[in-house]
Every structure is written in structure tokens, then in C-alpha cells.
N, C-alpha and C positions, 0 to 999 in steps of 0.2 A: 363678879360676872353679871353683866347688865343686859345682854342681848338675848335673842329668842331661841338660841340653841339649834340653829339650822345645821350645824356640824356636829351635833351630839353623836358620840361613839365613832366619829371619823378619825382616821389616822392620817396625819399630813406632815409633809416636809416643806420647809420654807428656806430658800437660799437667799443670800444677801441679807440675813436676818439680824445683823449686828447693829443696824441703824436705820433711820429713815422709814421708807415704805416697808422694808422687811420687818423691822421691829414693830411698827404699827400693825402690820398684818399678823404677827405672832400674837399680839395682845387681842386682836379682833377674833382670830381663829379660836384662840383659847376661850374667849368670852362666849363664842358660839358653841363650845362644847368639844372641840377637837383636842386630841393628844398630839403633841408636836415633837418633831426632831428639827432643830434649828441649825442652819449651816452658815458659816461665814469664814472668810480667810483670816479675820481678826479674832483670835481666840478670846481675848478679854472682852471684846464688844459683844460677841455672841453669848458669852457667859452672863453678861449683864442683862441681855434680852431675856434669857431663860430665867434669871433671878426675878425680873419684873413679872413674868408670867406666873411664876411660883407665888410671888407676893399677892397676885390677884386671884389666887386659888386654882390656877391651871397646872397642867403638866407639860414640861418641855425639857428635852435633852439637847444640850449644846454640843456642836461638833465643829471643830476647825478643819476646813477643807478648801481646796481649790477646784472650783467648778470646771475650769478649763483643763483639768488633769483627769483623764479617764479613770485610772485606778481609784482616785478619791471619790468620784461620782459612784462607781460601782460599790465602794465601801459604805457610803452613807445610805444608799438605797437598801443595801443588805442589812445595815444596822437598824434602819427603820422597821424592817420586817421582823428582825429578831427581837427588838426591844419594845416596839409598839404593837406587834402581833399582825401587822399587815400594812398596806399603804392604799389609801382611798383617794388622796389628792396630793399634788405637789405643785408648789408655786415657784417657778424658775425665775427668780427676781434679781439675782446677782448681776451687777453690771458696773462698768466704769465709764467715765466721761471721755477720756482721751485728750482733754484740754481743748484749746481753741487756737491751734496753729494754722496760719494761712495755708491754703491748698498747695501752693507751689513750694512751701517749705516743709511739708510733711514727709516723713521718712517711712520706708517700708516697715521698719521695726515698730513704729507707732501704730500702723494699721494692724500688724500681726498681733500686737498686744490687745488692742481693743476687740478685734474679731475673735480672738481666742476666748476671752471672757464672755463677751456679750452675745456671740452667735454660736461658736463651737460649744461653749458651756451650756447653752440652751439645748443644742442638738444632743449633747451627751445626756443631759437630764431627761429629755424626751425618750431617747433610746433606751436607757436602763430602767427608768420608771415605767415607760410604756410597755416594755417586754413583760414586766411583772403584771401590769394591769390587763394586758391582753390575756394572759393565762388565767386571771381570775374573772374575766368577762365584764369588767367595769372599771372606771376610774376617771378622774378629772385632772388634766394638766393645764395649768395657767402660767402664762409667760408675760414678763414685762417687756413691752416694746416701747414706743414713744410716738408722740406727734411728730417728732423729728424723722421718723420713718415714713411718714405720709407725704410730707413736702418739705421744702428747704427753709432755712433761716431759723431753725429751732435747735441747732447743734452743729458741731463740726462735722466734716465729711466722713471720717472713720466711724464716729458715733452714729450719725444719721444712717449711713450705709448698713451698719450692723443691725440697727433697729428695723430698717426696711427688710433685711434678711430674716429677722425674727418673725415679722408679719407673714412673709412668704413661707417660712418654715412651718408656722402654725397651720396655714392653709394646706400645705402638702402633707403634713403629718396627720391632720384630721382625716384626709382621704386615704393615707396609707393604713390607717386603723379602721378602714371600711368594715362595717359589720361586727366590730369587736366590742362595742359598748364603751370604748375609750373616747373621751372628748378632749379636744385641744383648743384653747382660746388664748387670745392676747389682750392685754390692757395697754392702751396708749395714753400715758399720763401727759398732761400739759405741764405748765410750770408749777412744780411742787417744791416746797422748801425742805430740802434734805441735805445730808452731808455733801452730796455731789454738787448741788447747786448753791451751797453756802457762799462761795465767792461772789456770785451774782447778788445775793441778798446783802452781804456785808458791804459791797461796793455801793449799792443803792442807799443803804442806811448812812454810810459815811457822807454821801452827797445830799442827804435829806430827801431822796426821791423814792422812798419805800412805797409810797402810795401809788407810784407809777407801775409797780410790778403787777403784771397781769392785765394791764389796761387794754390790751388788744383783743380780749375776749368779751363776749356780751355780759358776763357777770362782773367784769372789771375788777378781778382780784386773782391772786395766785391760789393754788390749791394746797391742801394739807395731806400729809401721809395717810391719815385716817380715812380720807375720802377714797383713796386708791385701795386701801385695805378692805373697805366695805364692798367694793366691786369684786375684789379677789375672793372674798368669802362667799359672795353670791355665786360666782362662777365655779367655785370648788364644791358647792352644795348641790343637792338634788333639785333645788328650786330652778337651777339652770339646766335641767336634764335635756332640753331640746335646743340648747345653745351650743354650737359646734363650728369650728373653723373660722371664728370671727375675731376681728381686731377692733375692740371697742374703745373709742376715745373718751377719756374722762378729763376734760380740758376746759371746762367752763364755756364751751362752744367755740373755742379758737379755731378748730379745724373745719367749722361749718362755713367759713368764708375766707377771703383773702384779707390781709391787713390793709387798713385804709384809715384815712383821717376823717373822723366824724365831723359833720357840719354842726355849727352852733344852732341851737333851737331858737 
């Protein structure tokens, strides 16, 4: 454990914890002192994440569940209370990409699948964790949105629309919890190397263009899961006690401008 312990004695749930941002967040939250319940649809993957937390000296309970299925969400929230003794923070991170099918070839079934996980799953997490937190008078809910939810050309239509929905949901939920002490915020990652984005990275490496990834942002690089995890840990902590209803881009500055061709100096 190498960090400052800003989540010491906190009880937290992380969804989509089997890989990428979710696994990095599990390791960061544990390093900051939190006891964890880790959720993913892939049982083997979430068990591996829990094993890595344990190996680093932390506490994590792995749970296989579908965030788009309400009984599963009710169950893991209740289990967090039963096994961790309460719930101080939840990171609604689970999501799927939905692929890159041209708009006119997309099917209703494709949209329904993406929205069920990426948006309805976040709604269910907010609903059931939020009810508990309202009763206790405090809590932090952090959601993974995306720069794709801010403007176009960062993802397919179903994915981008689902993430725009997450941003709106965070804003409306923060106001729905008016006066309760419950905070709701979103993180909007830019291009991060995860299991979801691996095809992009693999294709670039095959073509010898890996150095081009992330070139459209001022830092001129792609991001790492640990960099999103750091923001999630901050928002989950009391250090972010006055941050509420926000969608914070962690994207190297990509969303600060429109893509353009830089002039040679």
C-alpha cells in the first residue's frame, strides 16, 4: 500500500472491476485504505482482481453480477452492507463499447444492449446505492461516462449516446438527492488503454502507428487506467466533499478544443 489513505475505513463497491479502469481502481481504492466489494460479469476476471488486491495487502470480495439486471444490483448492494458493514462509496464503472457499426446499419437490439449496461446499469446502481446512502445521510457515487458523451467522433452512436445519458443522469441524480449529503459525479475518460479499447491499440501497433495514439490532445499521448482510478479515488473521498453533479474530463486536454491539424513551428 503506497498512497495516503484518503479512503481509510471507507466501504466501497466497484463495478466493471474485472479489468482495465475497474481493476486499476480496485488497486487504488485498496491502497487508499478502502475495503472493497468488486463486481463484474466475468467471474474469473473479478476473482483475479480481488486476488491482486489481496496480494497488495488489501481486502476485496469478488462478486459475479450483471449491472443491467436489477435483482443483481440489489443483491450486491445488500451484500456490501452485510459483509463490509456499510457502503460509503460506489464506482459505477461497468460498460461495453457496442462496436463501431455505421449508423444506418445499427439495429435496435444493439442499442438496447449498450443502453442496458452503460446507462440503465448506472441508473440501477445509483437507485439502490443511493437509497442506502440517503438513509445514512452521506455517500459518494462515481460514474464512468466518457468524452464520447461530450461531443462526437470518440465512439459509436449507441456508446456515445449512453455516455451522454450518464452525464445527464449524474446531474439529475445529484439534484434528486438534494439536501441528503449524497454526492454524484462522473468521470469522462479520453483514450485509455483497456480491454474495451484494445482493438484500437492492437491495430495501431500492427501498423507501426502506436505513437499516433492520443496525438489529438495537448499531452499527445493516450491515458492509463491508473490515471482514471486516481480521479475516482478522489471523488469517492472526503477530499471531494464539495464536488457534486459534475462530469470531469480526464483526457489529456482533448475536450478543451476541437481536433485540428497543428502548424509546423
